[in-house]
C-alpha positions as CSV (number, residue, x, y, z in Angstrom):
1,M,68.1,63.2,92.6
2,S,70.0,65.7,95.2
3,D,69.5,69.9,94.6
4,L,72.2,70.7,96.8
5,V,74.8,71.8,94.6
6,L,78.8,71.7,96.2
7,K,80.6,75.3,94.9
8,R,84.2,75.1,95.2
9,Q,85.2,76.8,98.7
10,P,87.4,80.0,97.6
11,E,90.7,80.2,99.2
12,P,91.9,82.6,101.9
13,V,93.1,85.5,100.5
14,A,95.9,85.7,103.2
15,E,97.1,82.2,102.3
16,I,96.7,83.2,98.2
17,E,99.2,86.0,98.9
18,R,101.4,84.1,100.8
19,I,102.0,81.7,98.1
20,G,103.5,82.4,94.5
21,A,103.6,80.8,91.4
22,Q,105.7,78.0,92.0
23,G,104.3,76.9,95.2
24,A,106.4,79.2,97.6
25,P,105.6,81.2,100.2
26,V,106.0,84.7,99.3
27,P,107.3,87.0,102.1
28,V,105.2,89.4,103.1
29,V,106.7,93.7,102.4
30,D,105.8,95.7,104.8
31,I,108.5,99.0,103.1
32,E,109.3,99.1,100.1
33,A,111.6,102.4,98.3
34,E,111.7,103.0,95.0
35,H,113.7,105.3,93.3
36,V,114.0,107.3,96.3
37,A,115.7,110.3,96.4
38,K,115.8,113.7,98.6
39,A,117.0,117.3,98.6
40,F,117.1,120.1,100.7
41,G,116.7,123.1,98.0
42,D,119.8,122.4,96.1
43,T,121.7,119.6,98.5
44,P,121.1,116.5,97.7
45,I,121.0,114.7,100.6
46,F,120.4,110.3,98.5
47,A,119.3,109.3,95.2
48,D,117.8,105.6,93.3
49,L,117.3,104.0,96.7
50,N,115.7,100.8,95.9
51,F,115.0,98.2,98.6
52,R,112.0,96.0,99.7
53,L,111.9,95.2,103.6
54,E,109.5,92.0,104.6
55,R,107.6,91.3,108.3
56,G,109.0,91.0,110.8
57,K,112.5,91.2,110.0
58,A,115.2,93.9,111.6
59,T,116.9,96.2,108.7
60,A,120.0,98.2,110.1
61,L,120.5,101.7,108.5
62,V,124.7,102.7,108.8
63,G,127.0,105.2,107.1
64,A,129.0,108.1,108.4
65,N,127.7,110.8,110.0
66,G,125.6,112.8,107.4
67,A,125.1,110.2,104.6
68,G,121.3,110.9,105.6
69,K,119.9,108.0,107.8
70,S,117.9,109.6,109.9
71,T,117.1,111.5,106.5
72,L,115.6,108.1,105.1
73,L,114.1,106.9,108.2
74,R,111.7,109.9,108.0
75,C,111.1,109.3,104.8
76,L,109.9,105.7,104.9
77,M,107.6,106.8,108.2
78,G,106.2,110.0,106.1
79,L,107.3,112.8,108.1
80,I,108.6,114.3,105.5
81,P,108.2,114.1,101.2
82,V,110.7,112.2,99.3
83,S,112.1,114.6,96.3
84,E,111.9,112.0,93.7
85,G,110.5,107.6,93.7
86,R,108.2,106.3,95.9
87,V,107.5,104.8,99.5
88,R,105.0,102.5,100.4
89,L,104.3,102.0,104.1
90,L,102.6,98.5,105.6
91,Q,101.2,97.9,101.3
92,Q,100.4,101.4,100.6
93,E,101.2,104.0,98.8
94,A,102.8,106.8,101.3
95,T,104.6,109.3,98.6
96,G,101.9,111.9,97.9
97,A,99.2,110.8,100.7
98,K,96.5,113.1,101.5
99,A,97.1,113.7,105.5
100,A,94.7,112.0,107.3
101,K,95.3,108.4,105.1
102,L,98.9,109.8,106.4
103,R,97.7,110.2,109.9
104,G,96.6,106.8,109.8
105,L,99.5,104.9,108.5
106,R,101.7,106.7,111.5
107,S,99.1,105.1,114.1
108,R,100.4,101.9,113.0
109,V,103.9,102.4,114.0
110,G,106.1,103.0,116.8
111,F,109.5,105.4,116.8
112,V,112.2,106.0,119.3
113,S,114.5,108.2,118.8
114,Q,117.9,108.7,120.6
115,K,115.9,112.3,122.2
116,H,113.3,110.6,124.5
117,N,111.0,113.4,124.6
118,L,109.3,112.9,127.7
119,V,107.4,115.6,129.0
120,P,109.5,116.3,132.3
121,R,106.4,117.6,134.7
122,L,103.7,115.0,133.6
123,S,104.0,111.0,134.9
124,V,105.9,107.7,133.5
125,L,102.7,106.5,132.8
126,S,101.5,110.0,130.7
127,N,104.1,109.6,129.1
128,V,103.4,106.6,127.9
129,L,99.4,107.0,127.1
130,H,101.0,109.2,124.8
131,G,101.9,106.6,122.5
132,L,98.1,105.6,122.4
133,L,97.7,109.7,120.7
134,G,97.8,108.7,117.2
135,Q,94.9,106.0,117.7
136,K,93.0,107.6,120.5
137,G,93.1,111.2,120.2
138,G,91.8,113.8,122.4
139,P,92.7,114.9,125.9
140,R,91.9,112.3,127.4
141,H,95.2,110.5,126.6
142,W,97.0,113.0,127.7
143,T,97.7,112.7,131.6
144,H,96.8,109.4,133.4
145,S,94.0,111.0,135.5
146,L,91.9,111.3,132.5
147,A,92.5,108.3,130.5
148,P,90.2,105.3,129.9
149,A,91.0,102.4,132.2
150,T,91.6,99.9,129.4
151,S,94.4,102.9,128.1
152,R,96.0,103.1,131.3
153,T,95.8,99.0,131.9
154,A,97.4,99.0,129.0
155,A,100.2,101.3,129.3
156,L,101.1,99.2,132.2
157,Q,101.2,96.2,131.0
158,A,104.1,98.4,128.2
159,L,105.9,99.7,131.0
160,E,105.3,95.8,133.0
161,K,107.4,95.2,129.4
162,V,110.5,97.4,129.7
163,G,110.8,96.4,134.0
164,L,108.7,100.1,134.7
165,A,105.7,99.4,136.3
166,H,106.8,100.3,139.7
167,L,107.6,103.7,138.7
168,A,104.1,104.3,137.1
169,L,103.6,107.4,138.7
170,R,107.2,109.1,138.9
171,R,107.0,112.2,137.5
172,A,109.1,111.8,133.7
173,D,112.1,114.4,135.1
174,R,113.2,111.8,138.4
175,L,114.5,109.5,135.8
176,S,117.9,108.4,134.8
177,G,118.7,108.2,131.1
178,G,118.3,104.5,130.5
179,Q,114.8,104.7,132.7
180,S,113.7,107.3,130.5
181,Q,114.2,105.2,126.8
182,R,113.0,102.6,129.0
183,V,109.7,104.9,128.8
184,A,110.1,105.7,125.5
185,I,110.1,102.1,124.0
186,A,107.0,101.6,126.3
187,R,105.6,104.8,124.3
188,A,106.1,102.7,121.3
189,L,104.6,99.5,122.1
190,V,102.0,100.5,123.8
191,S,100.4,100.4,120.4
192,R,100.6,97.4,119.2
193,P,102.2,98.7,115.8
194,E,103.2,96.9,113.4
195,V,106.0,98.3,112.2
196,L,108.8,100.3,114.3
197,F,111.6,102.7,113.6
198,A,114.4,103.5,116.1
199,D,116.6,106.7,115.2
200,E,120.1,105.7,117.4
201,P,118.4,104.3,120.2
202,C,120.9,103.7,122.6
203,A,123.0,107.1,120.9
204,S,122.9,109.2,124.4
205,L,123.2,106.6,126.8
206,D,126.3,105.0,128.4
207,P,127.3,102.4,127.1
208,Q,125.8,99.4,129.5
209,A,122.3,101.0,129.6
210,G,122.9,101.7,125.9
211,E,123.6,97.8,125.5
212,D,121.1,97.0,127.9
213,V,118.2,99.4,125.6
214,M,119.6,97.5,122.5
215,E,118.8,94.2,123.8
216,L,115.4,94.5,125.7
217,F,114.5,96.8,122.6
218,F,114.8,94.0,120.2
219,D,113.6,90.9,122.7
220,L,110.3,93.3,122.6
221,A,109.9,93.8,118.6
222,R,110.6,89.9,118.1
223,Q,108.6,88.7,120.8
224,E,105.6,91.2,119.1
225,G,107.0,90.2,115.6
226,V,107.4,93.4,114.6
227,T,109.2,94.6,111.4
228,V,112.1,97.0,112.5
229,V,114.0,99.6,110.8
230,F,116.9,101.4,112.7
231,T,120.0,103.7,112.3
232,S,123.0,102.8,114.1
233,H,126.9,103.8,114.1
234,H,127.7,100.9,116.0
235,I,129.2,97.8,113.9
236,D,128.2,95.7,116.2
237,H,124.8,96.4,116.4
238,A,124.0,96.4,113.3
239,L,125.4,93.4,112.8
240,R,123.8,91.6,116.0
241,Y,120.8,92.9,115.8
242,G,119.8,93.1,112.0
243,D,118.4,91.0,109.9
244,R,119.6,93.2,106.8
245,V,121.7,95.8,106.7
246,L,121.6,98.8,104.4
247,G,124.8,101.3,104.1
248,L,124.6,104.7,102.3
249,A,127.5,106.1,101.3
250,E,128.2,109.5,99.0
251,G,124.4,109.7,98.3
252,R,124.1,106.1,97.5
253,L,122.8,102.5,98.8
254,R,126.4,101.4,98.7
255,L,125.7,97.9,100.4
256,D,122.7,95.5,101.3
257,A,123.3,92.5,102.6
258,T,122.1,89.9,105.4
259,A,123.8,90.5,108.6
260,A,124.8,87.2,108.9
261,S,127.0,87.6,106.1
262,L,129.0,90.7,106.9
263,K,132.0,91.3,109.1
264,P,132.6,94.3,110.6
265,A,135.7,95.3,108.2
266,D,132.9,95.1,105.6
267,L,131.1,98.0,107.2
268,R,133.7,100.0,107.9
269,G,134.5,101.7,105.4
270,L,131.0,103.1,105.0
271,Y,132.3,105.5,108.0
272,D,135.0,106.9,106.0
């Protein structure tokens, strides 16, 4: 009689997490807001926001100026604390997390703002390297002349993706607005983030440059399988690039729907 004992092999954890009770796949949630509220002093911005954002999807945050879109974006990133409720980012508690944990979470996140925030006197390549500071740290990633070869290669590859590798050594203050925003996108992508946040990424650009930047941004995000959350005052952009639309008005979440189910008229009321 053989003394070989056949043991049942455990199923991979990743597969278990993605299969529901009925055998159907369960989407992975990268961002979760539960009863989230934010106030500055005695001034409430929004309250009782609840939503869960799936991995690999793009979500547009829309609403009038002052509705709290940018504030909500920063709460989700852990840049500012919520006043009430809780935020989970990449399956981890962000609300009340210690500084070291928050830094670790932010190192897995990219951010593109309407202000390009490049360092004017430094080269394009050096500015892209700054996107690695959250993971690498230290002065070697402040300028391309000091950076390790592997980091310089990653930064050049990111510039190739946005079509600006040929400008790697040009000073950032010699770029056009559209080129500056492309560099900002490369900087956000160089660390290979799992989530990308974008705050009005083309608001400071002329219409044609804005269209080019939005198309490039979302093409790259989808190629990388990145979860995207972006704010926009442009109804067409929200419907064209978002898989889902969240609408803020009067301090509440007034709209939560798939972009495919909406028409421009459904969003116009949020901007009144």
